[in-house]
N, CA, C and O of each residue as an XYZ file, in Angstrom:
272
protein
N       4.503      4.729     15.031
C       4.104      3.584     14.762
C       5.189      2.663     14.238
O       5.795      3.024     13.229
N       5.509      1.476     14.835
C       6.537      0.806     14.595
C       6.850      0.289     12.993
O       7.952      0.133     12.467
N       5.409      0.065     12.370
C       5.687     -0.156     11.043
C       5.051      1.340     10.186
O       4.181      2.202     10.310
N       6.110      0.947      9.318
C       6.147      2.146      7.995
C       5.454      1.378      7.206
O       5.567      0.159      7.082
N       4.406      2.408      6.424
C       4.128      1.890      5.043
C       4.490      2.627      3.956
O       4.206      3.798      3.706
N       5.246      1.720      3.226
C       6.344      2.350      1.898
C       5.436      2.300      0.728
O       5.902      2.010     -0.373
N       4.146      2.567      0.882
C       2.948      2.293     -0.438
C       3.409      3.262     -1.178
O       3.697      2.853     -2.303
N       3.586      4.292     -1.034
C       3.894      5.602     -2.094
C       5.247      5.217     -2.752
O       5.355      5.095     -3.972
N       6.312      5.025     -1.850
C       7.509      4.944     -2.770
C       7.047      3.384     -3.732
O       7.577      3.215     -4.830
N       6.377      2.688     -3.366
C       6.196      1.553     -4.593
C       5.255      2.053     -5.799
O       5.351      1.677     -6.967
N       4.362      2.939     -5.306
C       3.803      3.660     -6.258
C       4.726      4.315     -7.580
O       4.722      4.112     -8.795
N       5.543      5.246     -6.619
C       6.393      6.266     -7.732
C       7.115      5.258     -8.456
O       7.257      5.431     -9.666
N       7.762      3.874     -7.723
C       8.834      3.449     -8.959
C       8.001      2.773     -9.860
O       8.551      2.337    -10.872
N       6.377      2.523     -9.675
C       5.709      1.815    -10.660
C       5.191      2.928    -11.904
O       4.787      2.737    -13.051
N       5.402      4.123    -11.119
C       4.777      5.441    -11.879
C       3.344      5.212    -12.271
O       2.853      5.568    -13.342
N       2.562      4.422    -11.054
C       1.352      4.699    -10.891
C       0.605      5.659     -9.653
O       1.010      5.829     -8.503
N      -0.733      6.267    -10.368
C      -1.234      6.720     -9.314
C      -2.080      6.638     -8.063
O      -1.758      5.589     -7.505
N      -2.877      7.170     -7.466
C      -3.645      6.455     -6.277
C      -5.052      5.963     -6.498
O      -5.723      5.141     -5.875
N      -5.435      7.054     -8.080
C      -6.550      6.524     -8.365
C      -6.863      5.057     -9.065
O      -7.758      4.227     -8.904
N      -5.408      5.158    -10.129
C      -5.064      3.944    -10.952
C      -5.093      2.769    -10.506
O      -5.514      1.719    -10.992
N      -4.317      3.172     -8.947
C      -4.108      1.605     -8.252
C      -5.440      1.440     -6.979
O      -5.487      0.462     -6.232
N      -6.226      2.329     -6.940
C      -7.576      2.241     -6.554
C      -8.164      1.498     -6.978
O      -8.444      0.526     -6.276
N      -8.662      1.579     -8.375
C      -9.410      1.254     -9.859
C      -8.673     -0.507     -9.886
O      -9.373     -1.514     -9.777
N      -7.576     -0.520    -10.006
C      -6.997     -2.015    -10.227
C      -7.142     -2.979     -8.821
O      -7.214     -4.207     -8.836
N      -7.165     -2.209     -7.738
C      -7.163     -3.408     -6.550
C      -8.612     -3.007     -6.232
O      -9.050     -3.962     -5.591
N      -9.389     -2.266     -6.329
C     -11.109     -2.413     -5.965
C     -11.245     -2.066     -4.834
O     -12.085     -2.679     -4.174
N     -10.548     -1.064     -4.242
C     -10.323     -0.448     -3.243
C     -10.832      1.027     -3.132
O     -10.180      1.825     -3.805
N     -12.007      1.608     -2.318
C     -11.938      2.818     -2.174
C     -10.806      4.187     -2.043
O     -10.441      4.472     -0.903
N     -10.478      4.690     -2.753
C      -9.944      5.592     -2.612
C      -9.290      6.197     -1.590
O      -8.093      6.478     -1.533
N     -10.301      6.417     -0.634
C     -10.256      6.919      0.921
C      -9.638      5.955      1.567
O      -8.638      6.282      2.206
N     -10.033      4.628      1.573
C      -9.226      3.764      2.061
C      -7.569      3.402      1.777
O      -6.712      3.135      2.618
N      -7.461      3.473      0.582
C      -6.068      3.618      0.080
C      -5.340      4.674      0.587
O      -4.136      4.555      0.816
N      -5.956      5.705      0.787
C      -5.409      6.987      0.666
C      -4.809      6.551      2.643
O      -3.599      6.626      2.852
N      -5.459      6.271      3.475
C      -5.581      5.985      5.021
C      -4.396      4.978      4.869
O      -3.373      5.109      5.541
N      -4.538      4.132      4.110
C      -3.174      2.899      4.339
C      -1.714      3.494      3.592
O      -0.559      3.265      3.952
N      -2.090      4.163      2.670
C      -0.542      5.125      2.113
C      -0.333      5.872      3.158
O       0.839      5.784      3.523
N      -1.000      6.607      3.830
C      -0.415      7.872      4.878
C      -0.188      7.479      6.321
O      -0.048      8.231      7.285
N      -0.175      5.546      6.267
C       0.414      5.210      7.485
C      -0.824      5.193      8.439
O      -0.401      4.356      9.237
N      -1.964      5.509      8.875
C      -3.206      6.026      9.259
C      -3.846      4.603      9.663
O      -4.449      4.360     10.708
N      -3.608      3.814      8.718
C      -4.499      2.417      8.874
C      -4.299      1.656     10.184
O      -3.437      2.152     10.909
N      -4.793      0.763     10.561
C      -4.743      0.155     12.298
C      -4.353     -1.475     11.946
O      -3.780     -2.213     12.747
N      -4.751     -1.837     10.694
C      -4.556     -2.994     10.185
C      -4.856     -2.896      8.835
O      -5.301     -1.848      8.368
N      -4.563     -4.356      7.841
C      -4.690     -4.452      6.447
C      -4.941     -6.091      6.159
O      -4.197     -7.000      6.527
N      -5.909     -6.189      5.571
C      -6.492     -7.694      5.173
C      -5.398     -8.253      4.478
O      -4.701     -7.478      3.823
N      -5.113     -9.474      4.498
C      -4.501    -10.018      3.940
C      -4.419    -10.117      2.172
O      -3.418    -10.135      1.456
N      -5.902    -10.173      1.791
C      -6.640    -10.172      0.092
C      -6.346     -8.797     -0.070
O      -5.736     -8.655     -1.129
N      -6.577     -7.329      0.736
C      -5.811     -6.307      0.107
C      -4.391     -6.126     -0.173
O      -3.933     -5.370     -1.030
N      -3.794     -6.806      0.540
C      -2.164     -6.902      0.816
C      -2.021     -7.136     -0.599
O      -1.690     -6.341     -1.479
N      -2.436     -8.799     -0.700
C      -2.219     -9.660     -1.908
C      -2.217     -8.869     -3.173
O      -1.242     -8.667     -3.896
N      -3.585     -8.398     -3.362
C      -4.011     -7.485     -4.503
C      -3.048     -6.503     -4.881
O      -2.568     -6.458     -6.014
N      -2.733     -5.656     -3.892
C      -1.755     -4.522     -3.812
C      -0.462     -4.856     -4.498
O      -0.038     -4.232     -5.471
N       0.315     -6.176     -3.771
C       1.135     -6.832     -4.473
C       1.190     -6.922     -5.800
O       1.914     -6.193     -6.478
N       0.426     -7.828     -6.278
C       0.063     -8.251     -7.690
C       0.217     -7.126     -8.617
O       1.090     -7.159     -9.485
N      -0.610     -6.098     -8.478
C      -0.945     -5.144     -9.055
C       0.779     -4.396     -9.199
O       1.443     -4.311    -10.232
N       1.107     -4.002     -8.017
C       2.693     -3.136     -8.167
C       3.720     -4.442     -8.540
O       4.938     -4.298     -8.653
N       3.280     -5.253     -8.648
C       4.274     -6.671     -8.765
C       5.309     -6.731     -8.099
O       6.383     -6.891     -8.680
N       5.235     -6.602     -6.544
C       6.294     -6.338     -5.175
C       5.997     -7.328     -4.214
O       4.927     -7.936     -4.175
N       6.839     -7.472     -3.524
C       6.341     -8.304     -2.552
C       6.007     -7.238     -0.859
O       6.305     -6.089     -0.533
N       5.309     -8.308     -0.202
C       4.613     -7.235      1.033
C       5.886     -6.665      1.783
O       5.678     -5.654      2.454
N       6.955     -7.085      1.768
C       8.084     -6.691      2.469
C       8.503     -5.518      1.817
O       9.274     -4.832      2.489
N       8.176     -5.030      0.541
C       8.503     -3.714     -0.019
C       7.320     -2.501      0.353
O       7.510     -1.286      0.386
N       6.199     -3.157      0.587
C       5.288     -2.103      1.480
C       5.248     -1.881      2.636
O       4.750     -0.810      2.983
N       5.729     -2.764      3.603
C       5.757     -2.740      5.111
C       7.058     -2.826      5.409
O       7.781     -3.524      4.698
N       7.514     -2.217      6.375
C       8.603     -2.086      7.150
C       8.510     -1.832      8.615
O       7.700     -1.047      9.109
N       9.289     -2.460      9.217
C       9.238     -2.432     10.646
C      10.687     -1.666     11.055
O      11.834     -1.937     10.700
N      10.259     -0.770     11.802
C      11.306      0.477     12.661
C      10.944      0.395     14.132
O       9.798      0.348     14.580
N      12.103      0.383     14.837
C      12.313      0.543     16.086
C      12.365      2.050     16.865
O      12.479      2.459     18.021
N      12.201      2.655     15.409
C      12.683      4.678     16.009
C      11.153      4.980     16.480
O      10.854      6.081     16.941
C-alpha cells in the first residue's frame, strides 16, 4: 500500500502508549491497532483530527505517501 502510517513513530516520540492514546482519542483499542499497523482501509477526518490534537502533530506526521 502506498500510504504508510507512522502512528507508532509519533506515539514513541510523545512517549504515549496505545492504551493511553485510545482513551484520549476515544477510539477502541482494536480500531487504533488496525490503524497503527497500516491495515486500515480508511480514516475519518474527525479521528485524524483527534489523534493530531492528542499527539500535537500534523496529519503529514502520521500519514506518508510512498511509491515503493
